[in-house]
Each structure stands twice: as structure tokens, then as C-alpha cells.
PDB file of N, CA, C, O and CB in Angstrom:
ATOM      1  N   UNK A   1       0.843  -1.170   0.000  1.00  0.00           N
ATOM      2  CA  UNK A   1       0.000   0.000   0.000  1.00  0.00           C
ATOM      3  C   UNK A   1       0.897   1.245   0.000  1.00  0.00           C
ATOM      4  O   UNK A   1       1.856   1.331   0.767  1.00  0.00           O
ATOM      5  CB  UNK A   1      -0.964  -0.009   1.224  1.00  0.00           C
ATOM      6  N   UNK A   2       0.576   2.188  -0.854  1.00  0.00           N
ATOM      7  CA  UNK A   2       1.298   3.452  -0.906  1.00  0.00           C
ATOM      8  C   UNK A   2       0.858   4.307   0.281  1.00  0.00           C
ATOM      9  O   UNK A   2      -0.333   4.567   0.452  1.00  0.00           O
ATOM     10  CB  UNK A   2       1.047   4.194  -2.263  1.00  0.00           C
ATOM     11  N   UNK A   3       1.809   4.741   1.095  1.00  0.00           N
ATOM     12  CA  UNK A   3       1.463   5.529   2.284  1.00  0.00           C
ATOM     13  C   UNK A   3       1.908   6.981   2.178  1.00  0.00           C
ATOM     14  O   UNK A   3       1.304   7.863   2.790  1.00  0.00           O
ATOM     15  CB  UNK A   3       2.081   4.905   3.515  1.00  0.00           C
ATOM     16  N   UNK A   4       2.993   7.242   1.383  1.00  0.00           N
ATOM     17  CA  UNK A   4       3.510   8.609   1.328  1.00  0.00           C
ATOM     18  C   UNK A   4       4.332   8.806   0.064  1.00  0.00           C
ATOM     19  O   UNK A   4       5.068   7.914  -0.358  1.00  0.00           O
ATOM     20  CB  UNK A   4       4.359   8.924   2.575  1.00  0.00           C
ATOM     21  N   UNK A   5       4.199   9.987  -0.534  1.00  0.00           N
ATOM     22  CA  UNK A   5       5.094  10.418  -1.608  1.00  0.00           C
ATOM     23  C   UNK A   5       5.733  11.706  -1.118  1.00  0.00           C
ATOM     24  O   UNK A   5       5.043  12.631  -0.688  1.00  0.00           O
ATOM     25  CB  UNK A   5       4.326  10.623  -2.995  1.00  0.00           C
ATOM     26  N   UNK A   6       7.066  11.760  -1.185  1.00  0.00           N
ATOM     27  CA  UNK A   6       7.792  12.892  -0.644  1.00  0.00           C
ATOM     28  C   UNK A   6       8.744  13.445  -1.700  1.00  0.00           C
ATOM     29  O   UNK A   6       9.461  12.687  -2.355  1.00  0.00           O
ATOM     30  CB  UNK A   6       8.561  12.489   0.629  1.00  0.00           C
ATOM     31  N   UNK A   7       8.750  14.761  -1.863  1.00  0.00           N
ATOM     32  CA  UNK A   7       9.658  15.402  -2.805  1.00  0.00           C
ATOM     33  C   UNK A   7       9.895  16.843  -2.382  1.00  0.00           C
ATOM     34  O   UNK A   7       8.994  17.504  -1.866  1.00  0.00           O
ATOM     35  CB  UNK A   7       9.098  15.341  -4.243  1.00  0.00           C
ATOM     36  N   UNK A   8      11.104  17.322  -2.603  1.00  0.00           N
ATOM     37  CA  UNK A   8      11.430  18.711  -2.281  1.00  0.00           C
ATOM     38  C   UNK A   8      10.705  19.694  -3.196  1.00  0.00           C
ATOM     39  O   UNK A   8      10.552  20.864  -2.845  1.00  0.00           O
ATOM     40  CB  UNK A   8      12.932  18.930  -2.375  1.00  0.00           C
ATOM     41  N   UNK A   9      10.258  19.233  -4.369  1.00  0.00           N
ATOM     42  CA  UNK A   9       9.594  20.150  -5.306  1.00  0.00           C
ATOM     43  C   UNK A   9       8.107  20.348  -5.006  1.00  0.00           C
ATOM     44  O   UNK A   9       7.488  21.260  -5.555  1.00  0.00           O
ATOM     45  CB  UNK A   9       9.752  19.635  -6.719  1.00  0.00           C
ATOM     46  N   UNK A  10       7.524  19.507  -4.143  1.00  0.00           N
ATOM     47  CA  UNK A  10       6.118  19.675  -3.765  1.00  0.00           C
ATOM     48  C   UNK A  10       5.953  20.891  -2.854  1.00  0.00           C
ATOM     49  O   UNK A  10       6.834  21.206  -2.054  1.00  0.00           O
ATOM     50  CB  UNK A  10       5.586  18.404  -3.063  1.00  0.00           C
ATOM     51  N   UNK A  11       4.815  21.565  -2.990  1.00  0.00           N
ATOM     52  CA  UNK A  11       4.538  22.682  -2.083  1.00  0.00           C
ATOM     53  C   UNK A  11       4.431  22.171  -0.641  1.00  0.00           C
ATOM     54  O   UNK A  11       5.007  22.752   0.279  1.00  0.00           O
ATOM     55  CB  UNK A  11       3.229  23.417  -2.501  1.00  0.00           C
ATOM     56  N   UNK A  12       3.691  21.084  -0.462  1.00  0.00           N
ATOM     57  CA  UNK A  12       3.704  20.346   0.807  1.00  0.00           C
ATOM     58  C   UNK A  12       4.784  19.293   0.618  1.00  0.00           C
ATOM     59  O   UNK A  12       4.731  18.539  -0.354  1.00  0.00           O
ATOM     60  CB  UNK A  12       2.267  19.696   1.174  1.00  0.00           C
ATOM     61  N   UNK A  13       5.759  19.215   1.511  1.00  0.00           N
ATOM     62  CA  UNK A  13       6.906  18.329   1.264  1.00  0.00           C
ATOM     63  C   UNK A  13       6.514  16.869   1.101  1.00  0.00           C
ATOM     64  O   UNK A  13       7.155  16.139   0.345  1.00  0.00           O
ATOM     65  CB  UNK A  13       7.896  18.450   2.390  1.00  0.00           C
ATOM     66  N   UNK A  14       5.468  16.430   1.801  1.00  0.00           N
ATOM     67  CA  UNK A  14       5.025  15.041   1.698  1.00  0.00           C
ATOM     68  C   UNK A  14       3.516  14.993   1.505  1.00  0.00           C
ATOM     69  O   UNK A  14       2.772  15.789   2.078  1.00  0.00           O
ATOM     70  CB  UNK A  14       5.436  14.236   2.952  1.00  0.00           C
ATOM     71  N   UNK A  15       3.087  14.044   0.688  1.00  0.00           N
ATOM     72  CA  UNK A  15       1.656  13.788   0.501  1.00  0.00           C
ATOM     73  C   UNK A  15       1.404  12.412   1.094  1.00  0.00           C
ATOM     74  O   UNK A  15       1.960  11.416   0.631  1.00  0.00           O
ATOM     75  CB  UNK A  15       1.218  13.866  -1.034  1.00  0.00           C
ATOM     76  N   UNK A  16       0.564  12.361   2.116  1.00  0.00           N
ATOM     77  CA  UNK A  16       0.298  11.111   2.814  1.00  0.00           C
ATOM     78  C   UNK A  16      -1.057  10.555   2.399  1.00  0.00           C
ATOM     79  O   UNK A  16      -2.021  11.296   2.206  1.00  0.00           O
ATOM     80  CB  UNK A  16       0.351  11.316   4.336  1.00  0.00           C
ATOM     81  N   UNK A  17      -1.107   9.231   2.266  1.00  0.00           N
ATOM     82  CA  UNK A  17      -2.326   8.540   1.878  1.00  0.00           C
ATOM     83  C   UNK A  17      -2.829   7.719   3.058  1.00  0.00           C
ATOM     84  O   UNK A  17      -2.038   7.191   3.839  1.00  0.00           O
ATOM     85  CB  UNK A  17      -2.085   7.640   0.639  1.00  0.00           C
ATOM     86  N   UNK A  18      -4.131   7.615   3.182  1.00  0.00           N
ATOM     87  CA  UNK A  18      -4.764   6.853   4.252  1.00  0.00           C
ATOM     88  C   UNK A  18      -5.356   5.573   3.679  1.00  0.00           C
ATOM     89  O   UNK A  18      -5.475   5.445   2.461  1.00  0.00           O
ATOM     90  CB  UNK A  18      -5.856   7.693   4.960  1.00  0.00           C
ATOM     91  N   UNK A  19      -5.727   4.631   4.524  1.00  0.00           N
ATOM     92  CA  UNK A  19      -6.430   3.430   4.076  1.00  0.00           C
ATOM     93  C   UNK A  19      -7.759   3.844   3.458  1.00  0.00           C
ATOM     94  O   UNK A  19      -8.390   4.798   3.913  1.00  0.00           O
ATOM     95  CB  UNK A  19      -6.651   2.431   5.255  1.00  0.00           C
ATOM     96  N   UNK A  20      -8.176   3.137   2.439  1.00  0.00           N
ATOM     97  CA  UNK A  20      -9.461   3.433   1.808  1.00  0.00           C
ATOM     98  C   UNK A  20      -9.315   4.435   0.678  1.00  0.00           C
ATOM     99  O   UNK A  20      -8.265   4.515   0.041  1.00  0.00           O
ATOM    100  CB  UNK A  20     -10.444   3.958   2.835  1.00  0.00           C
ATOM    101  N   UNK A  21     -10.355   5.188   0.435  1.00  0.00           N
ATOM    102  CA  UNK A  21     -10.415   6.141  -0.662  1.00  0.00           C
ATOM    103  C   UNK A  21      -9.683   7.429  -0.311  1.00  0.00           C
ATOM    104  O   UNK A  21      -9.914   8.014   0.747  1.00  0.00           O
ATOM    105  CB  UNK A  21     -11.864   6.441  -1.023  1.00  0.00           C
ATOM    106  N   UNK A  22      -8.809   7.863  -1.195  1.00  0.00           N
ATOM    107  CA  UNK A  22      -8.114   9.144  -1.068  1.00  0.00           C
ATOM    108  C   UNK A  22      -8.531  10.006  -2.247  1.00  0.00           C
ATOM    109  O   UNK A  22      -8.599   9.514  -3.374  1.00  0.00           O
ATOM    110  CB  UNK A  22      -6.550   8.959  -1.020  1.00  0.00           C
ATOM    111  N   UNK A  23      -8.808  11.267  -2.015  1.00  0.00           N
ATOM    112  CA  UNK A  23      -9.319  12.169  -3.040  1.00  0.00           C
ATOM    113  C   UNK A  23      -8.315  13.293  -3.276  1.00  0.00           C
ATOM    114  O   UNK A  23      -7.763  13.854  -2.329  1.00  0.00           O
ATOM    115  CB  UNK A  23     -10.699  12.745  -2.633  1.00  0.00           C
ATOM    116  N   UNK A  24      -8.083  13.613  -4.550  1.00  0.00           N
ATOM    117  CA  UNK A  24      -7.202  14.718  -4.924  1.00  0.00           C
ATOM    118  C   UNK A  24      -8.095  15.885  -5.315  1.00  0.00           C
ATOM    119  O   UNK A  24      -8.831  15.808  -6.298  1.00  0.00           O
ATOM    120  CB  UNK A  24      -6.222  14.320  -6.097  1.00  0.00           C
ATOM    121  N   UNK A  25      -8.028  16.962  -4.547  1.00  0.00           N
ATOM    122  CA  UNK A  25      -8.864  18.135  -4.797  1.00  0.00           C
ATOM    123  C   UNK A  25      -8.012  19.341  -5.141  1.00  0.00           C
ATOM    124  O   UNK A  25      -6.878  19.472  -4.680  1.00  0.00           O
ATOM    125  CB  UNK A  25      -9.739  18.441  -3.583  1.00  0.00           C
ATOM    126  N   UNK A  26      -8.572  20.218  -5.956  1.00  0.00           N
ATOM    127  CA  UNK A  26      -7.920  21.496  -6.239  1.00  0.00           C
ATOM    128  C   UNK A  26      -8.286  22.500  -5.163  1.00  0.00           C
ATOM    129  O   UNK A  26      -8.780  22.137  -4.095  1.00  0.00           O
ATOM    130  CB  UNK A  26      -8.318  22.028  -7.636  1.00  0.00           C
ATOM    131  N   UNK A  27      -8.037  23.773  -5.460  1.00  0.00           N
ATOM    132  CA  UNK A  27      -8.384  24.806  -4.487  1.00  0.00           C
ATOM    133  C   UNK A  27      -9.828  25.257  -4.672  1.00  0.00           C
ATOM    134  O   UNK A  27     -10.518  24.778  -5.571  1.00  0.00           O
ATOM    135  CB  UNK A  27      -7.434  26.005  -4.614  1.00  0.00           C
ATOM    136  N   UNK A  28     -10.281  26.163  -3.836  1.00  0.00           N
ATOM    137  CA  UNK A  28     -11.662  26.647  -3.884  1.00  0.00           C
ATOM    138  C   UNK A  28     -11.943  27.542  -5.087  1.00  0.00           C
ATOM    139  O   UNK A  28     -13.103  27.802  -5.405  1.00  0.00           O
ATOM    140  CB  UNK A  28     -11.980  27.398  -2.620  1.00  0.00           C
ATOM    141  N   UNK A  29     -10.896  28.013  -5.758  1.00  0.00           N
ATOM    142  CA  UNK A  29     -11.063  28.909  -6.899  1.00  0.00           C
ATOM    143  C   UNK A  29     -11.190  28.152  -8.222  1.00  0.00           C
ATOM    144  O   UNK A  29     -11.440  28.767  -9.259  1.00  0.00           O
ATOM    145  CB  UNK A  29      -9.896  29.870  -6.973  1.00  0.00           C
ATOM    146  N   UNK A  30     -11.026  26.850  -8.201  1.00  0.00           N
ATOM    147  CA  UNK A  30     -11.090  26.057  -9.426  1.00  0.00           C
ATOM    148  C   UNK A  30      -9.894  26.270 -10.330  1.00  0.00           C
ATOM    149  O   UNK A  30     -10.010  26.184 -11.552  1.00  0.00           O
ATOM    150  CB  UNK A  30     -12.343  26.379 -10.177  1.00  0.00           C
ATOM    151  N   UNK A  31      -8.742  26.548  -9.733  1.00  0.00           N
ATOM    152  CA  UNK A  31      -7.531  26.829 -10.508  1.00  0.00           C
ATOM    153  C   UNK A  31      -7.038  25.594 -11.248  1.00  0.00           C
ATOM    154  O   UNK A  31      -7.181  24.464 -10.781  1.00  0.00           O
ATOM    155  CB  UNK A  31      -6.431  27.356  -9.595  1.00  0.00           C
ATOM    156  N   UNK A  32      -6.459  25.839 -12.409  1.00  0.00           N
ATOM    157  CA  UNK A  32      -5.797  24.782 -13.172  1.00  0.00           C
ATOM    158  C   UNK A  32      -4.298  24.871 -12.928  1.00  0.00           C
ATOM    159  O   UNK A  32      -3.811  25.833 -12.335  1.00  0.00           O
ATOM    160  CB  UNK A  32      -6.121  24.894 -14.696  1.00  0.00           C
ATOM    161  N   UNK A  33      -3.582  23.869 -13.387  1.00  0.00           N
ATOM    162  CA  UNK A  33      -2.114  23.837 -13.308  1.00  0.00           C
ATOM    163  C   UNK A  33      -1.585  23.888 -11.880  1.00  0.00           C
ATOM    164  O   UNK A  33      -0.619  24.593 -11.588  1.00  0.00           O
ATOM    165  CB  UNK A  33      -1.537  24.988 -14.090  1.00  0.00           C
ATOM    166  N   UNK A  34      -2.232  23.128 -10.989  1.00  0.00           N
ATOM    167  CA  UNK A  34      -1.722  23.087  -9.613  1.00  0.00           C
ATOM    168  C   UNK A  34      -1.175  21.714  -9.248  1.00  0.00           C
ATOM    169  O   UNK A  34      -0.745  21.500  -8.114  1.00  0.00           O
ATOM    170  CB  UNK A  34      -2.820  23.476  -8.634  1.00  0.00           C
ATOM    171  N   UNK A  35      -1.188  20.751 -10.227  1.00  0.00           N
ATOM    172  CA  UNK A  35      -0.508  19.481 -10.009  1.00  0.00           C
ATOM    173  C   UNK A  35      -1.366  18.257  -9.770  1.00  0.00           C
ATOM    174  O   UNK A  35      -0.827  17.196  -9.456  1.00  0.00           O
ATOM    175  CB  UNK A  35       0.363  19.626  -8.895  1.00  0.00           C
ATOM    176  N   UNK A  36      -2.682  18.357  -9.906  1.00  0.00           N
ATOM    177  CA  UNK A  36      -3.534  17.188  -9.649  1.00  0.00           C
ATOM    178  C   UNK A  36      -3.213  16.050 -10.611  1.00  0.00           C
ATOM    179  O   UNK A  36      -3.002  14.917 -10.178  1.00  0.00           O
ATOM    180  CB  UNK A  36      -5.019  17.570  -9.767  1.00  0.00           C
ATOM    181  N   UNK A  37      -3.173  16.334 -11.899  1.00  0.00           N
ATOM    182  CA  UNK A  37      -2.891  15.295 -12.894  1.00  0.00           C
ATOM    183  C   UNK A  37      -1.464  14.784 -12.770  1.00  0.00           C
ATOM    184  O   UNK A  37      -1.216  13.591 -12.945  1.00  0.00           O
ATOM    185  CB  UNK A  37      -3.130  15.830 -14.306  1.00  0.00           C
ATOM    186  N   UNK A  38      -0.531  15.666 -12.471  1.00  0.00           N
ATOM    187  CA  UNK A  38       0.862  15.250 -12.286  1.00  0.00           C
ATOM    188  C   UNK A  38       0.985  14.282 -11.119  1.00  0.00           C
ATOM    189  O   UNK A  38       1.699  13.284 -11.214  1.00  0.00           O
ATOM    190  CB  UNK A  38       1.764  16.470 -12.056  1.00  0.00           C
ATOM    191  N   UNK A  39       0.299  14.570 -10.024  1.00  0.00           N
ATOM    192  CA  UNK A  39       0.317  13.657  -8.876  1.00  0.00           C
ATOM    193  C   UNK A  39      -0.217  12.290  -9.273  1.00  0.00           C
ATOM    194  O   UNK A  39       0.361  11.271  -8.894  1.00  0.00           O
ATOM    195  CB  UNK A  39      -0.508  14.232  -7.711  1.00  0.00           C
ATOM    196  N   UNK A  40      -1.307  12.247 -10.026  1.00  0.00           N
ATOM    197  CA  UNK A  40      -1.865  10.964 -10.434  1.00  0.00           C
ATOM    198  C   UNK A  40      -0.931  10.222 -11.389  1.00  0.00           C
ATOM    199  O   UNK A  40      -0.856   8.994 -11.339  1.00  0.00           O
ATOM    200  CB  UNK A  40      -3.225  11.169 -11.089  1.00  0.00           C
ATOM    201  N   UNK A  41      -0.216  10.946 -12.263  1.00  0.00           N
ATOM    202  CA  UNK A  41       0.769  10.296 -13.131  1.00  0.00           C
ATOM    203  C   UNK A  41       1.935   9.742 -12.319  1.00  0.00           C
ATOM    204  O   UNK A  41       2.470   8.684 -12.652  1.00  0.00           O
ATOM    205  CB  UNK A  41       1.286  11.283 -14.186  1.00  0.00           C
ATOM    206  N   UNK A  42       2.334  10.439 -11.262  1.00  0.00           N
ATOM    207  CA  UNK A  42       3.418   9.950 -10.392  1.00  0.00           C
ATOM    208  C   UNK A  42       2.982   8.669  -9.680  1.00  0.00           C
ATOM    209  O   UNK A  42       3.759   7.720  -9.576  1.00  0.00           O
ATOM    210  CB  UNK A  42       3.824  11.037  -9.349  1.00  0.00           C
ATOM    211  N   UNK A  43       1.742   8.640  -9.191  1.00  0.00           N
ATOM    212  CA  UNK A  43       1.229   7.430  -8.538  1.00  0.00           C
ATOM    213  C   UNK A  43       1.209   6.282  -9.548  1.00  0.00           C
ATOM    214  O   UNK A  43       1.588   5.159  -9.213  1.00  0.00           O
ATOM    215  CB  UNK A  43      -0.201   7.673  -7.950  1.00  0.00           C
ATOM    216  N   UNK A  44       0.775   6.548 -10.771  1.00  0.00           N
ATOM    217  CA  UNK A  44       0.790   5.534 -11.826  1.00  0.00           C
ATOM    218  C   UNK A  44       2.210   5.023 -12.062  1.00  0.00           C
ATOM    219  O   UNK A  44       2.419   3.817 -12.196  1.00  0.00           O
ATOM    220  CB  UNK A  44       0.205   6.106 -13.133  1.00  0.00           C
ATOM    221  N   UNK A  45       3.189   5.929 -12.114  1.00  0.00           N
ATOM    222  CA  UNK A  45       4.600   5.580 -12.329  1.00  0.00           C
ATOM    223  C   UNK A  45       5.131   4.701 -11.198  1.00  0.00           C
ATOM    224  O   UNK A  45       5.847   3.731 -11.443  1.00  0.00           O
ATOM    225  CB  UNK A  45       5.454   6.854 -12.447  1.00  0.00           C
ATOM    226  N   UNK A  46       4.778   5.043  -9.964  1.00  0.00           N
ATOM    227  CA  UNK A  46       5.226   4.274  -8.795  1.00  0.00           C
ATOM    228  C   UNK A  46       4.775   2.814  -8.901  1.00  0.00           C
ATOM    229  O   UNK A  46       5.487   1.903  -8.479  1.00  0.00           O
ATOM    230  CB  UNK A  46       4.684   4.905  -7.491  1.00  0.00           C
ATOM    231  N   UNK A  47       3.591   2.607  -9.466  1.00  0.00           N
ATOM    232  CA  UNK A  47       3.062   1.250  -9.584  1.00  0.00           C
ATOM    233  C   UNK A  47       3.358   0.604 -10.939  1.00  0.00           C
ATOM    234  O   UNK A  47       2.711  -0.373 -11.318  1.00  0.00           O
ATOM    235  CB  UNK A  47       1.573   1.267  -9.353  1.00  0.00           C
ATOM    236  N   UNK A  48       4.342   1.151 -11.673  1.00  0.00           N
ATOM    237  CA  UNK A  48       4.806   0.498 -12.890  1.00  0.00           C
ATOM    238  C   UNK A  48       4.244   1.032 -14.188  1.00  0.00           C
ATOM    239  O   UNK A  48       4.559   0.497 -15.251  1.00  0.00           O
ATOM    240  CB  UNK A  48       4.500  -0.911 -12.809  1.00  0.00           C
ATOM    241  N   UNK A  49       3.423   2.070 -14.141  1.00  0.00           N
ATOM    242  CA  UNK A  49       2.873   2.640 -15.362  1.00  0.00           C
ATOM    243  C   UNK A  49       3.897   3.479 -16.101  1.00  0.00           C
ATOM    244  O   UNK A  49       4.956   3.799 -15.560  1.00  0.00           O
ATOM    245  CB  UNK A  49       1.655   3.476 -15.046  1.00  0.00           C
ATOM    246  N   UNK A  50       3.580   3.836 -17.342  1.00  0.00           N
ATOM    247  CA  UNK A  50       4.515   4.648 -18.112  1.00  0.00           C
ATOM    248  C   UNK A  50       3.919   5.988 -18.562  1.00  0.00           C
ATOM    249  O   UNK A  50       4.519   6.678 -19.386  1.00  0.00           O
ATOM    250  CB  UNK A  50       4.979   3.873 -19.317  1.00  0.00           C
ATOM    251  N   UNK A  51       2.772   6.357 -18.043  1.00  0.00           N
ATOM    252  CA  UNK A  51       2.127   7.609 -18.434  1.00  0.00           C
ATOM    253  C   UNK A  51       3.015   8.807 -18.133  1.00  0.00           C
ATOM    254  O   UNK A  51       3.097   9.729 -18.945  1.00  0.00           O
ATOM    255  CB  UNK A  51       0.787   7.762 -17.722  1.00  0.00           C
ATOM    256  N   UNK A  52       3.672   8.813 -16.994  1.00  0.00           N
ATOM    257  CA  UNK A  52       4.516   9.951 -16.603  1.00  0.00           C
ATOM    258  C   UNK A  52       5.656  10.143 -17.590  1.00  0.00           C
ATOM    259  O   UNK A  52       5.927  11.269 -18.009  1.00  0.00           O
ATOM    260  CB  UNK A  52       5.077   9.748 -15.185  1.00  0.00           C
ATOM    261  N   UNK A  53       6.328   9.061 -17.968  1.00  0.00           N
ATOM    262  CA  UNK A  53       7.459   9.181 -18.895  1.00  0.00           C
ATOM    263  C   UNK A  53       6.997   9.482 -20.312  1.00  0.00           C
ATOM    264  O   UNK A  53       7.679  10.207 -21.036  1.00  0.00           O
ATOM    265  CB  UNK A  53       8.288   7.902 -18.885  1.00  0.00           C
ATOM    266  N   UNK A  54       5.858   8.943 -20.725  1.00  0.00           N
ATOM    267  CA  UNK A  54       5.403   9.176 -22.099  1.00  0.00           C
ATOM    268  C   UNK A  54       4.826  10.578 -22.289  1.00  0.00           C
ATOM    269  O   UNK A  54       4.841  11.101 -23.403  1.00  0.00           O
ATOM    270  CB  UNK A  54       4.360   8.138 -22.484  1.00  0.00           C
ATOM    271  N   UNK A  55       4.323  11.191 -21.229  1.00  0.00           N
ATOM    272  CA  UNK A  55       3.753  12.539 -21.327  1.00  0.00           C
ATOM    273  C   UNK A  55       4.750  13.641 -20.944  1.00  0.00           C
ATOM    274  O   UNK A  55       4.457  14.825 -21.112  1.00  0.00           O
ATOM    275  CB  UNK A  55       2.527  12.638 -20.441  1.00  0.00           C
ATOM    276  N   UNK A  56       5.889  13.269 -20.446  1.00  0.00           N
ATOM    277  CA  UNK A  56       6.918  14.240 -20.035  1.00  0.00           C
ATOM    278  C   UNK A  56       8.236  13.872 -20.684  1.00  0.00           C
ATOM    279  O   UNK A  56       9.124  13.312 -20.040  1.00  0.00           O
ATOM    280  CB  UNK A  56       7.068  14.286 -18.483  1.00  0.00           C
ATOM    281  N   UNK A  57       8.357  14.188 -21.958  1.00  0.00           N
ATOM    282  CA  UNK A  57       9.530  13.790 -22.743  1.00  0.00           C
ATOM    283  C   UNK A  57      10.820  14.418 -22.234  1.00  0.00           C
ATOM    284  O   UNK A  57      11.902  13.903 -22.514  1.00  0.00           O
ATOM    285  CB  UNK A  57       9.329  14.162 -24.192  1.00  0.00           C
ATOM    286  N   UNK A  58      10.729  15.523 -21.490  1.00  0.00           N
ATOM    287  CA  UNK A  58      11.936  16.179 -20.984  1.00  0.00           C
ATOM    288  C   UNK A  58      12.487  15.494 -19.729  1.00  0.00           C
ATOM    289  O   UNK A  58      13.542  15.883 -19.227  1.00  0.00           O
ATOM    290  CB  UNK A  58      11.642  17.641 -20.683  1.00  0.00           C
ATOM    291  N   UNK A  59      11.785  14.481 -19.221  1.00  0.00           N
ATOM    292  CA  UNK A  59      12.245  13.764 -18.035  1.00  0.00           C
ATOM    293  C   UNK A  59      13.430  12.881 -18.398  1.00  0.00           C
ATOM    294  O   UNK A  59      13.420  12.240 -19.449  1.00  0.00           O
ATOM    295  CB  UNK A  59      11.104  12.917 -17.423  1.00  0.00           C
ATOM    296  N   UNK A  60      14.431  12.838 -17.562  1.00  0.00           N
ATOM    297  CA  UNK A  60      15.596  11.970 -17.798  1.00  0.00           C
ATOM    298  C   UNK A  60      15.197  10.533 -17.517  1.00  0.00           C
ATOM    299  O   UNK A  60      14.724  10.211 -16.427  1.00  0.00           O
ATOM    300  CB  UNK A  60      16.813  12.389 -16.905  1.00  0.00           C
ATOM    301  N   UNK A  61      15.391   9.666 -18.514  1.00  0.00           N
ATOM    302  CA  UNK A  61      15.034   8.248 -18.338  1.00  0.00           C
ATOM    303  C   UNK A  61      16.264   7.467 -17.892  1.00  0.00           C
ATOM    304  O   UNK A  61      17.372   7.707 -18.370  1.00  0.00           O
ATOM    305  CB  UNK A  61      14.454   7.646 -19.657  1.00  0.00           C
ATOM    306  N   UNK A  62      16.055   6.524 -16.966  1.00  0.00           N
ATOM    307  CA  UNK A  62      17.146   5.662 -16.481  1.00  0.00           C
ATOM    308  C   UNK A  62      17.054   4.323 -17.148  1.00  0.00           C
ATOM    309  O   UNK A  62      17.875   3.444 -16.886  1.00  0.00           O
ATOM    310  CB  UNK A  62      17.102   5.499 -14.946  1.00  0.00           C
TER     311      UNK A  62
END
């Protein structure tokens, strides 16, 4: 089970997940470009997906 994603580039240094359903919400203003989709692509990458690498060609591949 994924419990935490931590990065120095996040506004909140760590994003913690709880058991059960976790919801990714934007702000109250309905702003775009705040990282919701990027977070979901990172979670996909952690579990073996390739969406993050295929949608971010500037990322260094290992």
C-alpha cells in the first residue's frame, strides 16, 4: 500500500495517503495547473505505469 510520496519540489513536502479512498482536490477557486494530474501520473509511475514518462519527454530516463 502506498502511504507517502515525498519530494522537495512539492509545495507540501510530503503527501500522505490513508487506508481506503483518497481524493485529490484542487483549491476553492477552481484553478488549473496546480498538479492534480501530475500527482496521479506519479502514482501511476510508482506502480509500474509509463504515463509519466510518455507525457513528459523532458524527463531523464534511467
